[in-house]
C-alpha positions as CSV (number, residue, x, y, z in Angstrom):
1,X,-17.1,-80.6,-66.8
2,X,-13.9,-80.7,-64.8
3,X,-11.0,-82.3,-66.6
4,X,-12.6,-82.2,-70.1
5,X,-11.1,-80.0,-72.8
6,X,-13.0,-78.6,-75.8
7,X,-11.5,-77.6,-79.1
8,X,-11.7,-74.1,-80.4
9,X,-14.6,-73.0,-82.6
10,X,-15.7,-69.5,-83.4
11,X,-18.6,-68.0,-85.4
12,X,-16.9,-65.5,-87.6
13,X,-19.9,-64.2,-89.6
14,X,-23.7,-64.4,-89.7
15,X,-25.6,-63.1,-92.7
16,X,-29.0,-63.4,-94.4
17,X,-27.5,-66.4,-96.3
18,X,-25.9,-68.4,-93.6
19,X,-23.1,-68.4,-91.1
20,X,-19.3,-69.1,-91.1
21,X,-17.3,-71.0,-88.5
22,X,-13.6,-70.9,-87.8
23,X,-12.2,-74.3,-86.7
24,X,-8.5,-73.8,-86.1
25,X,-7.2,-72.4,-89.4
26,X,-10.2,-73.7,-91.5
27,X,-13.2,-71.6,-92.2
28,X,-16.4,-73.3,-93.1
29,X,-19.7,-71.9,-94.6
30,X,-23.0,-73.1,-93.4
31,X,-25.6,-71.8,-95.9
32,X,-29.2,-71.9,-94.6
33,X,-30.2,-73.9,-97.7
34,X,-28.1,-76.8,-96.4
35,X,-28.5,-76.0,-92.6
36,X,-32.0,-74.6,-92.2
37,X,-32.1,-75.0,-88.4
38,X,-30.0,-71.9,-88.0
39,X,-32.1,-69.5,-90.2
40,X,-34.5,-68.4,-87.4
41,X,-32.1,-68.9,-84.5
42,X,-31.0,-65.8,-82.5
43,X,-27.4,-64.6,-82.7
44,X,-26.9,-65.7,-79.1
45,X,-28.1,-69.2,-79.9
46,X,-25.8,-69.4,-82.9
47,X,-22.8,-68.0,-81.0
48,X,-23.3,-70.6,-78.2
49,X,-21.4,-73.4,-80.0
50,X,-19.2,-76.1,-78.5
51,X,-16.7,-78.4,-80.1
52,X,-16.4,-81.4,-77.7
53,X,-14.3,-83.4,-80.1
54,X,-12.4,-82.9,-83.4
55,X,-15.4,-83.9,-85.5
56,X,-18.3,-82.9,-83.4
57,X,-20.1,-79.5,-83.0
58,X,-22.9,-78.9,-80.6
59,X,-25.3,-75.9,-80.2
60,X,-26.9,-76.6,-76.7
61,X,-29.4,-73.8,-77.0
62,X,-30.7,-75.2,-80.3
63,X,-30.1,-78.9,-79.5
64,X,-28.2,-79.3,-82.8
65,X,-25.4,-81.8,-83.2
66,X,-23.4,-81.8,-86.4
67,X,-20.3,-83.6,-87.6
68,X,-17.5,-81.3,-89.0
69,X,-17.4,-83.6,-92.0
70,X,-21.1,-82.7,-92.8
71,X,-20.1,-79.1,-93.0
72,X,-17.1,-79.8,-95.3
73,X,-19.2,-82.0,-97.6
74,X,-22.9,-81.4,-97.1
75,X,-23.7,-83.2,-100.4
76,X,-22.5,-86.5,-98.8
77,X,-25.1,-86.0,-96.0
78,X,-28.4,-85.6,-98.0
79,X,-30.9,-85.9,-95.2
80,X,-32.0,-82.4,-94.4
81,X,-34.6,-81.5,-91.8
82,X,-38.1,-80.8,-93.1
83,X,-38.7,-78.0,-90.7
84,X,-40.1,-74.8,-92.0
85,X,-37.1,-72.6,-92.1
């Protein structure tokens, strides 16, 4: 979208246990136990991540929206999808 800026986000690692994101100088782990939506996603789907605002991450190919705070403190956000991961 012209005129809109997005903040930097980078997927730094994908493993059998989860993935890691770099947000500025902060690296956050997303274990599949807490974020099961990513377990069966392709590498391309995981790598296609946007950060439209400071506290918002979006994976358009997966239609997943997450707050950065939910990555920092997943225990504070207990509602996890019931999908078969």
